[in-house]
matplotlib code that plots the C-alpha trace (Angstrom):
import matplotlib.pyplot as plt

x = [0.0, 1.3, 2.2, 1.5, -1.5, -3.6, -7.3, -8.2, -5.7, -4.7, -1.5, -1.7, 1.7, 1.2, 4.9, 4.7, 1.1, 0.4, -2.2, -0.8, -2.5, -0.8, 2.3, 0.3, 0.6, -1.6, -0.6, -3.4, -3.8, -2.6, -6.0, -7.8, -5.4, -6.0, -9.7, -9.0, -6.8, -9.5, -12.0, -9.6, -9.0, -12.7, -13.3, -17.0, -18.2, -20.1, -18.2, -20.2, -19.2, -18.5, -16.2, -14.2, -13.9, -12.8, -10.2, -8.7, -9.2, -8.5, -8.7, -9.7, -13.1, -14.2, -17.5, -18.8, -18.0, -14.3, -14.9, -17.1, -14.3, -11.8, -14.3, -14.7, -10.9, -10.6, -13.4, -11.8, -8.5, -10.3, -12.3, -15.4, -18.1, -21.2, -23.4, -21.4, -19.8, -17.5, -15.0, -16.4, -20.1, -22.3, -24.9, -27.6, -27.6, -25.1, -21.7, -19.3, -17.8, -15.0, -16.5, -13.4, -11.0, -7.9, -4.5, -2.0, 1.7, 2.6, 0.6, 0.1, 1.0, -2.0, -5.2, -8.5, -11.5, -14.0, -16.3, -16.1, -19.3, -20.8, -23.6, -27.0, -26.1, -23.2, -20.0, -16.5, -16.5, -16.0, -12.7, -11.3, -12.6, -11.1, -7.8, -7.7, -8.5, -5.8, -3.2, -4.2, -3.8, -0.5, 0.8, -0.3, 1.4, 4.6, 4.7, 4.1, 6.8, 9.3, 8.4, 8.8, 12.2, 13.4, 12.3, 14.0, 17.2, 17.2, 16.8, 19.5, 21.9, 21.2, 22.0, 25.2, 26.3, 25.7, 27.7, 30.5, 30.7, 31.1, 33.5, 36.2, 34.0, 33.0, 36.0, 35.2, 31.9, 32.4, 31.3, 29.6, 27.2, 26.1, 25.3, 23.4, 21.3, 20.5, 19.5, 17.3, 15.6, 14.8, 13.6, 11.4, 9.9, 9.2, 7.5, 5.3, 4.4, 3.6, 1.3, -0.5, -0.7, -2.2, -4.8, -5.6, -6.2, -8.1, -10.4, -11.4, -12.6, -16.3, -17.7, -18.6, -21.9, -21.7, -24.7, -24.9, -28.1, -31.3, -34.6, -38.1, -40.8, -43.8, -44.2, -47.7, -49.4, -50.3, -48.2, -46.7, -45.1, -44.5, -43.1, -41.8, -40.9, -42.8, -40.7, -39.9, -39.0, -41.5, -43.8, -43.5, -46.4, -47.1, -49.7, -51.1, -52.8, -54.7, -55.1, -57.5, -59.9, -58.8, -58.4, -55.8, -55.4, -52.8, -51.3, -48.9, -46.7, -45.0, -41.4, -41.0, -44.2, -44.8, -48.5, -50.2, -52.9, -55.2, -55.4, -58.0, -61.2, -61.9, -61.0, -58.8, -55.4, -52.9, -49.4, -46.4, -46.9, -45.4, -45.7, -46.1, -43.2, -45.0, -46.0, -49.7, -50.9, -50.2, -50.6, -50.7, -52.1, -55.4, -56.1, -59.5, -61.7, -62.9, -66.6, -66.2, -62.8, -61.5, -57.7, -56.9, -58.6, -57.8, -58.1, -55.7, -56.5, -54.1, -55.5, -54.8, -55.2, -55.2, -52.5, -53.3, -57.1, -56.3, -54.3, -57.4, -59.7, -59.6, -60.5, -61.7, -59.1, -60.1, -59.4, -56.9, -56.6, -58.1, -56.6, -58.8, -56.7, -53.2, -51.3, -49.7, -47.4, -44.7, -46.0, -43.4, -44.4, -42.0, -40.7, -42.8, -45.9, -46.4, -46.5, -44.2, -45.6, -44.6, -47.3, -47.6, -49.4, -49.3, -45.8, -43.8, -43.3, -42.7, -42.2, -44.9, -45.6, -49.1, -50.1, -52.6, -53.6, -54.2, -55.4, -53.3, -50.2, -47.2, -44.3, -41.0, -39.0, -39.5, -37.4, -38.4, -36.6, -36.2, -38.1, -38.0, -37.9, -37.9, -37.1, -36.6, -36.8, -34.4, -36.1, -32.8, -31.2, -34.4, -33.2, -34.7, -32.7, -34.0, -33.0, -33.9, -33.1, -31.8, -31.9, -28.5, -30.1, -28.0, -29.2, -28.6, -28.7, -29.8, -30.0, -32.5, -33.6, -37.2, -38.2, -37.0, -33.7, -31.2, -27.9, -26.1, -26.6, -24.3, -24.4, -24.6, -21.5, -22.7, -20.4, -20.2, -22.5, -25.5, -27.1, -26.4, -29.9, -31.3, -33.4, -32.2, -34.6, -32.3, -33.2, -31.2, -28.8, -27.1, -23.8, -23.2, -23.8, -24.7, -28.0, -28.8, -30.6, -31.2, -31.1, -32.7, -30.0, -27.4, -27.2, -25.4, -24.6, -25.0, -23.1, -24.4, -21.8, -23.0, -20.5, -21.9, -20.3, -21.3, -22.2, -20.9, -24.2, -25.1, -28.6, -30.4, -33.7, -34.5, -34.8, -36.2, -37.0, -34.4, -35.4, -33.3, -34.6, -34.5, -31.6, -29.7, -28.6, -30.8, -33.0, -36.3, -36.6, -39.2, -38.1, -39.7, -40.1, -42.7, -43.7, -45.6, -46.0, -46.5, -49.8, -51.3, -55.1, -56.9, -59.2, -61.9, -62.1, -62.4, -65.2, -67.1, -66.7, -64.8, -62.1, -62.3, -63.1, -61.2, -57.4, -55.1, -53.3, -50.3, -52.5, -54.0, -50.6, -49.3, -52.4, -52.0, -48.4, -49.3, -52.1, -49.7, -47.2, -49.8, -51.2, -50.0, -48.3, -51.0, -53.7, -54.7, -54.2, -57.9, -58.4, -55.7, -56.5, -54.6, -50.9, -48.1, -45.4, -42.8, -42.9, -40.3, -40.5, -39.5, -41.1, -41.7, -43.5, -43.5, -44.0, -44.0, -44.5, -41.8, -43.0, -43.0, -41.5, -42.2, -40.2, -41.4, -39.3, -39.8, -38.3, -37.3, -35.7, -34.9, -31.2, -31.3, -31.5, -33.9, -32.7, -34.0, -34.9, -36.4, -38.2, -39.5, -41.9, -39.6, -36.4, -35.3, -32.2, -30.9, -29.9, -28.5, -26.3, -27.1, -25.5, -27.0, -30.2, -31.0, -34.6, -36.2, -39.0, -40.3, -39.2, -40.3, -39.3, -37.9, -40.3, -38.0, -38.0, -34.1, -33.5, -35.2, -35.1, -35.0, -35.1, -32.6, -31.6, -33.0, -30.9, -32.2, -30.2, -30.8, -30.2, -29.7, -30.7, -27.0, -26.8, -24.7, -25.8, -25.8, -26.5, -28.2, -26.8, -29.5, -29.6, -32.2, -32.9, -35.8, -38.3, -40.6, -40.3, -43.8, -43.1, -40.3, -40.8, -37.7, -38.7, -38.6, -35.9, -38.0, -39.5, -42.3, -41.0, -41.4, -38.3, -37.1, -35.9, -34.7, -36.7, -39.9, -41.5, -42.2, -44.0, -41.8, -40.8, -37.1, -35.3, -32.9, -30.8, -29.7, -30.9, -33.2, -36.2, -39.7, -41.9, -45.4, -47.3, -46.5, -49.4, -49.0, -49.1, -49.2, -49.1, -49.0, -48.9, -49.3, -51.8, -51.0, -51.8, -49.8, -52.6, -51.3, -53.3, -52.3, -53.8, -53.6, -53.4, -57.2, -57.0, -58.8, -57.9, -56.9, -55.8, -54.3, -56.4, -55.6, -56.5, -56.7, -56.5, -59.7, -61.1, -62.3, -65.5, -66.5, -63.6, -64.5, -64.4, -62.5, -59.0, -57.3, -54.6, -52.5, -53.2, -51.6, -53.3, -52.4, -52.9, -52.9, -53.4, -56.2, -57.9, -57.2, -57.3, -57.4, -58.5, -60.9, -61.1, -63.6, -60.9, -62.8, -60.9, -62.3, -61.6, -62.2, -62.0, -60.6, -61.9, -65.4, -65.5, -67.0, -66.5, -66.9, -66.5, -64.7, -64.8, -63.4, -59.9, -58.6, -58.7, -55.0, -54.0, -51.3, -51.0, -52.1, -48.8, -49.5, -52.3, -52.8, -55.6, -55.7, -54.1, -53.7, -50.5, -51.0, -49.0, -50.6, -49.6, -48.9, -47.6, -46.4, -44.8, -43.5, -42.6, -41.0, -37.5, -34.8, -31.1, -28.9, -25.6, -22.5, -21.2]
y = [0.0, 3.5, 5.6, 8.9, 10.0, 13.0, 13.6, 16.6, 19.3, 17.6, 15.6, 12.7, 11.4, 8.3, 8.2, 11.6, 11.4, 14.6, 16.1, 19.1, 21.7, 24.8, 24.2, 24.1, 20.7, 19.2, 16.3, 13.7, 10.8, 7.5, 5.8, 8.7, 8.5, 4.7, 5.4, 7.9, 5.4, 2.7, 5.1, 6.2, 2.5, 2.2, 5.7, 6.3, 3.2, 3.2, 1.4, 0.4, 1.4, -2.3, -2.6, 0.4, -0.6, -4.1, -2.8, 0.0, -1.3, -5.0, -7.1, -4.0, -3.3, 0.3, 2.1, 3.9, 7.1, 6.5, 6.2, 9.3, 11.3, 10.2, 11.3, 14.6, 15.1, 14.3, 16.7, 19.4, 18.9, 19.1, 22.2, 20.0, 19.6, 17.5, 20.0, 20.6, 17.2, 17.8, 15.0, 12.5, 11.8, 10.3, 7.8, 7.5, 4.1, 2.8, 4.3, 6.7, 7.2, 9.3, 11.3, 13.1, 11.7, 9.9, 10.0, 7.5, 8.5, 6.1, 8.1, 11.3, 13.4, 12.1, 14.1, 12.6, 14.0, 12.4, 15.0, 15.6, 14.7, 16.8, 15.9, 16.8, 18.7, 20.8, 20.5, 22.0, 25.5, 26.5, 28.1, 24.8, 23.0, 25.6, 25.5, 21.7, 22.0, 24.7, 22.5, 19.6, 21.9, 23.3, 19.7, 18.8, 21.9, 21.2, 17.7, 19.0, 21.6, 19.0, 16.9, 19.8, 20.8, 17.3, 17.2, 20.6, 19.4, 16.1, 18.0, 20.4, 17.6, 15.8, 19.0, 19.4, 15.9, 16.4, 19.6, 17.8, 15.0, 17.5, 19.7, 19.0, 20.7, 23.6, 24.4, 28.1, 28.0, 29.4, 27.2, 30.1, 30.5, 26.8, 27.5, 30.6, 28.7, 26.0, 28.7, 30.6, 27.4, 26.3, 29.8, 30.1, 26.7, 27.7, 31.0, 29.1, 26.6, 29.3, 31.0, 27.7, 26.9, 30.3, 29.9, 26.4, 27.7, 30.8, 28.7, 26.6, 29.6, 30.2, 33.1, 36.0, 37.9, 41.6, 43.8, 47.6, 49.5, 48.7, 50.0, 49.8, 48.5, 48.8, 51.1, 51.1, 50.6, 47.1, 43.9, 42.7, 39.4, 36.2, 38.1, 36.8, 38.1, 37.4, 35.3, 38.4, 40.4, 43.1, 42.5, 41.5, 39.6, 39.6, 39.4, 42.5, 42.1, 45.0, 44.8, 47.8, 46.0, 42.5, 41.7, 39.7, 39.7, 39.0, 42.1, 42.8, 45.8, 46.9, 47.6, 50.2, 52.2, 51.5, 50.9, 48.4, 45.9, 44.0, 40.5, 38.8, 39.9, 37.2, 37.5, 34.5, 33.3, 32.6, 30.9, 31.5, 31.9, 30.5, 31.5, 29.1, 29.2, 31.5, 33.9, 33.6, 31.8, 31.9, 29.1, 29.4, 27.7, 28.9, 27.8, 28.0, 26.2, 22.7, 22.2, 18.8, 18.6, 15.1, 15.3, 19.0, 22.3, 23.9, 22.6, 23.4, 24.2, 24.6, 27.6, 28.9, 32.5, 34.0, 36.7, 38.7, 38.8, 39.7, 42.7, 44.0, 43.4, 41.3, 37.7, 34.7, 32.0, 28.5, 25.3, 22.8, 20.4, 20.2, 18.5, 17.9, 15.4, 16.6, 19.8, 21.2, 24.2, 25.8, 25.2, 25.5, 25.4, 23.1, 23.3, 20.2, 22.1, 20.0, 21.7, 20.5, 20.7, 19.7, 17.5, 16.5, 13.4, 12.9, 14.3, 13.7, 15.8, 14.5, 16.2, 15.5, 16.5, 17.4, 17.1, 19.9, 18.2, 14.8, 16.1, 13.6, 13.6, 11.3, 11.2, 12.9, 12.4, 11.2, 10.0, 6.9, 7.8, 11.5, 14.6, 17.2, 20.8, 23.0, 23.1, 25.4, 25.0, 26.5, 27.3, 28.0, 24.6, 22.6, 21.4, 21.0, 21.7, 20.3, 20.7, 17.7, 15.7, 12.1, 9.0, 10.0, 13.2, 15.5, 18.3, 17.7, 19.6, 17.5, 18.3, 16.5, 16.5, 17.7, 14.1, 13.3, 11.7, 12.3, 14.0, 14.7, 14.6, 16.3, 17.2, 21.0, 22.3, 25.0, 28.0, 29.5, 32.4, 30.1, 28.3, 24.6, 23.4, 26.3, 25.3, 26.6, 27.7, 28.4, 29.6, 29.4, 32.2, 33.3, 31.9, 28.4, 25.6, 28.2, 28.9, 31.8, 32.1, 34.4, 33.8, 37.2, 39.9, 37.8, 36.4, 33.2, 31.2, 27.4, 25.3, 22.0, 20.1, 21.7, 24.5, 27.7, 31.2, 34.5, 37.4, 40.5, 42.4, 43.1, 44.5, 46.5, 44.6, 41.2, 40.3, 37.0, 34.9, 36.2, 35.5, 36.6, 38.5, 36.5, 38.7, 37.8, 41.4, 41.9, 40.0, 40.6, 40.4, 40.9, 43.2, 44.7, 44.4, 43.4, 45.7, 44.3, 45.4, 43.6, 44.7, 44.0, 43.9, 43.8, 40.8, 43.0, 45.1, 42.0, 40.6, 43.9, 44.1, 47.4, 46.4, 47.9, 45.2, 47.0, 47.3, 48.8, 51.4, 53.7, 56.6, 54.4, 53.1, 56.7, 57.6, 54.4, 55.2, 58.7, 57.3, 54.7, 57.3, 59.4, 56.4, 56.4, 53.4, 52.9, 52.2, 48.6, 46.8, 46.4, 50.2, 50.6, 50.8, 48.9, 49.0, 48.9, 46.7, 47.1, 49.3, 49.8, 50.0, 46.3, 43.1, 42.5, 39.3, 35.9, 37.8, 35.5, 36.4, 35.5, 32.9, 34.5, 37.7, 41.0, 40.5, 39.7, 37.8, 38.5, 38.4, 41.6, 42.7, 46.3, 45.7, 44.6, 40.8, 38.6, 38.5, 37.5, 40.5, 41.0, 44.0, 45.0, 47.5, 50.5, 49.4, 46.5, 44.3, 42.3, 38.9, 37.3, 38.4, 35.7, 36.2, 37.7, 36.1, 34.3, 33.3, 32.4, 29.8, 29.5, 30.5, 29.5, 30.4, 27.9, 27.3, 29.2, 32.2, 32.3, 31.3, 31.0, 28.2, 29.6, 27.9, 29.8, 28.5, 25.0, 24.7, 24.9, 27.3, 27.9, 31.7, 33.0, 36.4, 37.4, 36.6, 33.5, 30.7, 26.9, 25.2, 21.9, 19.1, 17.3, 14.7, 16.4, 20.0, 21.6, 23.3, 24.6, 24.7, 24.3, 24.0, 23.6, 21.6, 22.6, 20.6, 17.3, 18.7, 17.9, 19.8, 19.4, 20.1, 19.7, 18.2, 17.3, 13.7, 13.0, 16.0, 14.8, 16.8, 14.8, 15.8, 14.7, 15.0, 15.5, 14.4, 17.3, 15.4, 12.6, 13.9, 11.0, 11.6, 10.1, 10.4, 11.3, 11.3, 11.0, 13.2, 16.9, 19.0, 22.8, 23.5, 21.5, 22.1, 20.2, 21.3, 21.7, 18.1, 16.8, 16.4, 16.7, 18.9, 19.4, 21.0, 19.3, 20.7, 21.2, 23.3, 20.6, 20.0, 16.5, 14.8, 11.4, 8.5, 4.9, 3.4, 6.3, 10.1, 11.9, 14.8, 17.8, 18.3, 21.4, 23.2, 22.4, 25.6, 27.5, 26.9, 29.4, 28.7, 31.7, 31.5, 29.4, 28.4, 28.7, 26.4, 27.8, 25.1, 23.1, 25.8, 26.2, 29.8, 30.5, 32.9, 31.8, 33.2, 35.8, 37.2, 36.1, 35.1, 31.8, 29.4, 25.7, 24.1, 20.6, 19.3, 20.6, 20.4, 23.9, 26.3, 30.0, 33.0, 35.7, 38.6, 40.2, 41.3, 43.6, 42.0, 42.8, 40.5, 38.2, 35.9, 35.2, 34.8, 34.7, 35.2, 35.5, 36.4, 40.1, 40.6, 39.1, 39.5, 39.7, 40.6, 43.2, 43.8, 47.5, 47.1, 44.3, 45.9, 44.0, 45.4, 44.3, 45.6, 44.9, 44.4, 45.2, 43.4, 45.5, 45.8]
z = [0.0, -0.9, 2.1, 0.3, -1.8, -2.8, -1.9, -4.0, -3.1, 0.1, 0.3, 2.8, 4.1, 6.4, 7.2, 8.8, 10.1, 8.1, 5.8, 3.8, 1.7, 0.1, 2.3, 5.5, 7.4, 10.1, 12.3, 12.4, 14.7, 13.1, 13.7, 12.0, 9.0, 9.0, 8.7, 5.9, 4.0, 4.3, 2.8, 0.1, -0.9, -1.4, -2.8, -3.7, -1.8, 1.5, 4.3, 7.3, 10.9, 11.6, 8.6, 9.5, 13.2, 12.2, 9.7, 11.9, 15.4, 14.9, 18.1, 20.0, 21.5, 20.8, 20.4, 17.3, 19.2, 18.7, 14.9, 14.9, 16.7, 14.0, 11.2, 13.0, 13.1, 9.4, 8.5, 10.5, 8.6, 5.3, 6.3, 6.3, 8.9, 9.5, 7.6, 4.5, 3.7, 0.7, 1.3, 3.8, 3.4, 6.1, 5.0, 7.7, 9.4, 6.8, 7.2, 5.5, 2.0, 0.6, -2.3, -3.5, -6.2, -4.9, -6.6, -5.2, -5.0, -7.8, -10.3, -8.3, -11.3, -13.3, -13.2, -12.6, -14.5, -12.1, -10.5, -6.8, -5.0, -2.1, 0.2, -1.2, -4.4, -3.2, -5.3, -5.0, -6.1, -9.8, -8.9, -7.7, -10.8, -13.1, -11.1, -11.6, -15.3, -15.6, -13.9, -16.3, -19.3, -18.1, -17.6, -21.1, -22.5, -20.5, -21.8, -25.3, -24.8, -23.7, -26.7, -29.1, -27.5, -27.9, -31.5, -32.2, -30.4, -32.3, -35.5, -34.5, -33.5, -36.7, -38.6, -36.5, -37.2, -40.9, -40.8, -38.8, -41.3, -44.1, -42.3, -44.8, -47.4, -45.2, -43.1, -43.3, -41.3, -37.7, -34.7, -33.1, -36.0, -35.5, -31.8, -32.7, -35.3, -32.6, -30.1, -32.6, -33.6, -30.1, -29.1, -32.2, -31.4, -27.8, -28.9, -31.3, -28.7, -26.1, -28.5, -29.3, -25.6, -24.8, -27.5, -26.2, -22.7, -23.8, -26.0, -23.1, -21.0, -21.0, -23.0, -20.8, -20.8, -19.9, -19.5, -19.7, -20.0, -18.2, -19.6, -18.1, -20.5, -18.2, -15.2, -13.8, -10.5, -11.5, -11.3, -14.6, -14.9, -17.0, -20.0, -23.3, -26.8, -29.9, -32.5, -34.5, -31.3, -32.2, -29.2, -25.5, -24.0, -20.2, -17.5, -15.9, -12.5, -11.0, -7.2, -7.3, -9.7, -8.9, -12.7, -14.4, -18.2, -20.9, -22.5, -25.4, -26.0, -29.2, -28.2, -31.0, -30.8, -27.1, -27.8, -25.5, -26.3, -23.9, -25.4, -23.1, -21.4, -18.9, -15.2, -14.3, -13.4, -16.1, -16.3, -18.6, -22.4, -25.5, -29.2, -32.1, -34.5, -36.9, -34.2, -34.9, -31.8, -28.1, -25.5, -21.7, -18.7, -17.1, -13.5, -11.8, -9.3, -10.0, -10.1, -8.6, -7.0, -6.3, -6.0, -6.3, -5.5, -8.8, -12.4, -15.2, -18.8, -21.8, -23.6, -27.1, -28.3, -31.9, -31.4, -34.5, -33.7, -30.1, -31.2, -32.8, -29.8, -26.6, -27.3, -25.2, -25.5, -26.5, -24.5, -26.0, -23.1, -19.6, -16.5, -13.5, -11.7, -12.6, -12.7, -15.8, -16.3, -18.5, -22.1, -24.8, -28.5, -30.3, -33.8, -34.8, -33.8, -30.7, -27.2, -24.5, -20.9, -17.4, -15.9, -12.3, -11.0, -7.2, -6.2, -9.4, -12.6, -16.1, -19.4, -22.0, -25.6, -26.6, -30.3, -31.2, -34.5, -32.9, -29.5, -27.6, -25.5, -24.9, -22.4, -23.5, -20.4, -16.8, -13.9, -12.0, -8.8, -9.2, -10.2, -12.9, -11.6, -14.7, -18.4, -21.3, -25.1, -27.7, -31.0, -32.6, -31.7, -31.3, -27.9, -24.4, -21.2, -17.9, -14.3, -12.1, -9.0, -9.6, -7.4, -5.9, -4.5, -6.7, -8.9, -12.7, -16.0, -18.9, -22.6, -24.8, -28.4, -29.0, -29.3, -25.8, -26.7, -24.0, -25.2, -22.0, -18.2, -15.7, -12.0, -11.4, -9.6, -7.1, -6.6, -3.1, -4.1, -4.4, -1.4, -1.5, -2.2, -4.2, -7.2, -10.6, -13.4, -16.4, -19.9, -23.1, -23.9, -27.2, -25.9, -27.2, -24.7, -22.0, -20.2, -17.9, -14.6, -11.7, -7.9, -7.3, -7.2, -9.1, -12.6, -13.6, -16.6, -16.5, -19.1, -20.5, -18.4, -15.1, -14.6, -13.1, -13.6, -12.0, -14.2, -12.4, -12.1, -8.4, -8.3, -5.6, -6.2, -7.4, -11.1, -12.3, -15.3, -17.7, -21.4, -24.4, -27.4, -30.7, -31.8, -28.7, -28.0, -24.9, -22.5, -20.7, -16.9, -14.2, -11.5, -8.5, -4.7, -2.1, 0.7, 3.7, 7.4, 10.7, 12.3, 15.7, 15.8, 19.2, 19.4, 20.9, 17.7, 15.6, 17.8, 17.6, 13.9, 14.0, 11.6, 8.1, 5.6, 2.9, 2.6, 5.2, 3.1, 3.6, 4.9, 7.6, 8.6, 9.0, 11.1, 13.2, 13.9, 15.1, 17.2, 18.6, 19.5, 21.3, 23.2, 26.9, 28.3, 30.9, 28.3, 27.8, 24.5, 24.2, 23.9, 21.2, 17.5, 14.9, 15.9, 13.4, 14.9, 12.2, 9.1, 6.3, 2.5, 2.3, 3.3, 7.0, 8.0, 9.9, 13.3, 16.3, 20.0, 22.5, 25.0, 28.5, 27.1, 25.4, 22.2, 18.7, 16.2, 12.5, 9.0, 7.3, 4.1, 5.4, 5.3, 1.7, 2.4, 4.2, 7.9, 11.3, 13.5, 17.0, 18.4, 21.8, 20.3, 20.5, 19.1, 16.7, 16.5, 13.5, 14.7, 11.5, 8.6, 6.0, 2.5, -0.6, -2.0, 1.3, 1.7, 5.0, 5.1, 8.6, 12.1, 15.7, 19.2, 21.8, 24.7, 27.0, 24.7, 24.6, 21.0, 17.6, 15.0, 11.5, 8.1, 5.9, 2.5, 3.2, 6.4, 10.0, 12.2, 15.9, 16.6, 20.1, 21.3, 21.4, 17.6, 18.1, 15.8, 15.7, 12.4, 12.7, 10.4, 8.6, 5.8, 3.6, 2.6, 4.6, 2.3, 5.1, 8.9, 10.3, 14.1, 16.5, 19.7, 21.7, 24.7, 22.8, 20.3, 17.3, 14.3, 11.9, 8.4, 4.7, 3.3, -0.2, -0.9, -4.4, -5.6, -3.9, -1.1, 2.1, 5.3, 8.2, 11.8, 12.5, 15.6, 16.0, 18.6, 16.2, 12.8, 12.3, 10.0, 10.3, 7.3, 8.5, 5.2, 1.5, 0.4, -0.3, 2.9, 2.8, 6.6, 9.8, 13.6, 16.9, 19.6, 23.2, 24.0, 21.0, 18.4, 14.9, 12.5, 8.9, 5.7, 2.3, -1.2, -1.3, 1.9, 4.0, 7.6, 8.8, 12.0, 12.2, 13.5, 14.6, 11.2, 8.8, 8.9, 9.9, 8.0, 10.2, 8.3, 10.3, 8.7, 5.1, 3.1, 5.8, 4.5, 2.2, -0.2, 0.9, 4.6, 7.3, 10.5, 14.2, 17.2, 20.7, 23.3, 21.7, 19.6, 15.9, 14.4, 10.7, 7.9, 5.1, 1.6, 2.8, 5.1, 8.2, 11.3, 12.8, 15.6, 16.2, 19.6, 19.2, 22.5, 22.2, 18.3, 18.2, 15.2, 15.5, 13.2, 15.2, 12.8, 9.6, 8.8, 6.0, 2.6, 2.0, 4.9, 3.6, 6.6, 10.2, 12.1, 15.8, 18.4, 22.2, 24.5, 23.5, 20.1, 16.6, 14.6, 10.8, 7.8, 5.5, 2.0, 1.3, -2.3, -4.6, -7.6, -10.5, -13.9, -17.2, -18.1, -20.6, -20.0, -23.0, -23.7, -23.9, -27.5]

ax = plt.figure().add_subplot(projection="3d")
ax.plot(x, y, z, "-o")
ax.set_aspect("equal")
plt.show()
C-alpha cells in the first residue's frame, strides 16, 4: 500500500502522520489516518461502521463514538463539517464514504476527471474546478513543450552531425554560428508553442456575458409578470394584474411604438406563455376552481389565443386540453408544432408532448426515482434543457432533443455564491452551450456540463425569469419588490366588527403610527386601535410572539437581504447576517424564549438572542419549517428527498427523519396536547387516526390557499377566503367566526388572549424591463 496519496488538493503522508495543503501541514492521529486510508482505498463506496472498526481497530473493542471522533478530526482537517460534507459523506444508518477523487503516489501526477461529490447537491467551487483543469492543461502543454524541444534538439543535433561529417568541405563556417542557429531554432519553437498553448487555454474559458443599459418596458401601479418576446421580437407579452380592480389579463406591447394591447377579457389566473413558431398563436395555462374537486382544489387548462385577432380586440381563449386530476405548467411550443408541458401526478413531474392536431399527449422524459424541476426550449437549436433531481439526491442539468432523446446529463456544480440546495430555473442564452438564470439579485450562466459562472451584475432589487430576445442582444426580466408590514389587531375590535373590511393602506398606517405614538403606556391593549409593529419600505412578516417575554421575532428585508430580527416595540435588532439572495422559510421560538429556530436556505439554524448561531446538520434540505418543539428537540417540516416533497418530523438530537405522510401537505402544527393537525393541497384539515387520517368536516371551506393556521393550546385559528378570522375548539369540536380582517392581509402569524399578529400587503410591484448586452 502506498504511504502517500492525494485527496483533491490535500497531500496525505502516512509516514509523517500529516495532511498538507498549500504548504500548511496538520498532524493527524494515526488511527484517524487509517480510517481515511481505508475510505480512500474504497473511494465512492459506502463502508459500514463495523467494517471500519474491524479494519482499523483489529482485536480491540471500541465504540462507534471512537470512529465518529476520527471522522470529525478528518473533516476538520479538510475544512469540512457534518453539515457541509464535501469530502467524507455520512450515510444515515449505513456508514461513510469518501466522495473526492484519490491519486496515489505512484501516479500522483496524473489528473482525474471524475467530478467531486458533495452531500445533497453541493459541489466543490467552480474556482477549484477551473484550477484543476488549468493544472491539467498546463501539464499537457509542459509535456508537449518538452516533446517539441526534444524534436528541435534532435533535428539540430542531426544537422550538426551532418555539418560535422562534411566539415572538410565547409571548413570556413564558424562554430559560433552553428550554436546561434540552434539557439534561434529552439527559441522560435518555444515561442510558437507558447502562442499555441495560450490559444488552447483561452479557447477553453467560457464566454462572458456583460450587460450595460437597463430599460423599463412597463411602469404602472399594476403587477406585470410572465413576459416573453414574440418570435420576431416586435412585441412583448405579459400578465397584468390590477389589485385595485382584482383583474388579471394577458397584454402585449409593441417595443418600437410603445403601444399596449389587452389580449384577453376574462377574469382568471394565467401561467407562462409561448408562441407558435410562426407567431400567430399563443398558448398558456389557465387555472381555476374545479366544479367537482377530487384530487386537487384547482383545475388546469391549456389555452390557445389567436394573437393577431387579439391585437385588434380582446379575445376569449379556446381550450386545447383540460386537466382535473393533474397539474400542468410551462407550455413551450416546439418546432414540430407540438406543445411541451410539465405534468404532475401525485408528487412527481414529467415532461410530455401534446399534439394539437391529434389532440393527444405522450411522455417525453420522466425520472423513475427523481423529479423534474424546470425546463426550457431553444427554438434555434431545437433542444430541451431540464434541471432535475436524480436517485442519488444530486441536482442535474440535462439536454435533450425535441423528441426526448437524452444527449447529456451532468451534475450541477454549485459555486459559493449560491445556497447549496437552491433550485435553478435556467433559460437558453445566445452563448453556445450556456444557459442563464437568476437567484434574485445575481445572474449566472450554466453550461451543459454543469459549470456555473457568476455574471458581475449586483442589483439593488430582485430580477427574475431572464429570457433573451430572438436577436440575442438583450433580454427581458421581471423586477420589483414586495412591501408588507406587521400589524397587531386587538381581538376586541375583531369581535365587535370594528375592523375595516377594505385594505389597510399607507395613509391608515401613518395615522395608526401617530395614534400609537400618542397612546399612553397605561392604556390597555384592548383600547388601542390597529398598531403597526414594524414598518419599512420592504417586506416584514412571519412575526412570532416570544414565550414568557415581550419580544417579537420577524423576518425583514430592510437591510437589503432577508434576515431575522427581533423588536420590543420601541427598538429593533438584527440577529442574523445571511449572505445575498438568502430566503427564510419559517421561524419559531424555543419554549423558554431564549432562542429562535429559523429555516434559511433549506438549512435549520438555531439563533440565540446574542446573535450566536448553531447550524443543525440534517440529511435532507428543509423546504418549510412548520413548528419547533424545543422541549422534545424535534421539528415538523417539509423536506425534499430526491426531488420529492415529504411531510416529516425531525429528531434534531440525532438527525433522524420520520416520514409522516406522502401526500401533499401545505401546513402542519401540533396542539398543546400533542394532536397533529395538517392541511392538504385542497385546503382541507386533517388529524391522524388509529386506522386512517380523519377529515375535520367542520372546517371544510375554511381553508385558504394563501393562509396558514395557528394552534394555541387546543384551539385552531385561521382565515378563510372571505378574510374572516375563525376558531375551532378541538376538544369541544366547536366552530366560530370571530370577525373580519382587512382584505389585504397576507397571513395570520400569531395570536394570544388580547391581540392578533397579521402581515398586511402594502404594495407588490413587478414590472417588465430589458437588460442590454454590452457591445
